[in-house]
C-alpha positions in Angstrom: -7.1 31.5 29.8 -8.1 34.9 29.0 -7.8 38.4 31.4 -10.3 37.3 34.2 -8.5 33.7 35.0 -11.5 31.9 33.1 -10.9 29.2 29.9 -11.5 30.6 26.5 -13.8 27.5 25.6 -14.2 29.1 21.7 -10.1 29.1 21.7 -10.1 25.4 22.8 -12.8 24.1 20.4 -10.6 25.7 17.6 -7.6 24.2 18.2 -9.6 20.7 18.9 -11.3 21.6 15.1 -7.9 21.9 13.9 -6.4 18.9 15.5 -9.1 16.2 13.9 -8.6 18.6 10.1 -4.9 17.2 10.5 -5.4 14.1 12.0 -8.1 13.5 9.0 -5.7 14.7 6.6 -2.9 12.8 8.0 -5.3 9.5 7.3 -6.2 10.5 4.9 -2.6 10.9 3.3 -1.8 7.5 4.4 -4.2 5.8 3.2 -3.1 6.7 -0.2 0.2 5.9 0.3 -0.3 2.8 0.9 -2.3 2.0 -1.9 0.2 3.3 -4.2 2.4 1.0 -2.2 0.4 -2.1 -3.1 -0.5 -0.8 -6.8 4.0 -0.1 -7.2 4.4 -3.6 -5.2 1.7 -5.3 -8.3 3.5 -3.6 -11.1 6.8 -4.8 -10.2 5.8 -8.3 -9.8 3.5 -8.2 -13.0 6.5 -7.1 -14.5 9.0 -9.8 -13.1 6.2 -12.1 -13.8 6.5 -11.1 -18.1 10.0 -11.3 -18.0 10.0 -14.5 -17.1 7.3 -15.4 -18.6 8.8 -14.0 -21.8 12.6 -15.9 -21.2 10.7 -19.3 -20.2 7.6 -19.8 -21.4 5.3 -21.5 -19.1 5.4 -21.9 -15.6 6.7 -25.6 -15.3 10.2 -24.0 -17.3 10.7 -21.6 -14.8 13.8 -21.9 -12.7 14.0 -23.9 -9.5 16.9 -21.6 -8.2 16.9 -19.7 -6.4 15.2 -20.0 -3.5 13.5 -18.1 -0.7 13.1 -20.6 2.8 12.1 -23.1 0.9 9.7 -21.5 -1.6 11.9 -20.9 -5.1 11.8 -17.1 -6.6 9.9 -17.8 -9.6 6.7 -19.0 -7.2 7.0 -16.0 -5.3 6.7 -14.2 -7.5 3.5 -15.7 -10.1 1.6 -15.9 -6.9 2.5 -12.3 -6.3 1.3 -11.3 -9.5 -2.2 -13.2 -9.0 -2.3 -11.6 -5.5 -2.1 -8.2 -7.1 -4.9 -8.9 -9.5 -7.1 -10.1 -6.8 -6.9 -7.5 -5.0 -6.8 -4.5 -7.4 -10.4 -4.5 -7.6 -10.9 -3.9 -3.9 -8.5 -0.7 -3.9 -10.6 2.7 -2.8 -10.6 5.1 -5.7 -9.9 9.1 -4.3 
């Protein structure tokens, strides 16, 4: 309120605009973080898949242990790597 007890609408408008800008900034940073996380996860899975391929050759030779619940870890790595390739073209560019 100003000295006459009235609400300072310019100040409120300015603060609302600042809040909107901060909200957009943090939303953009969150989007960048999410894309970065996906890229890193896909890269790690790709490296793991390449390691399995170098050591065991074809997927039929991949180890049957260890397991996570009912799935072989090698199968999870292979499927995750393929999923990463499928999603890569749809990632936004900044």
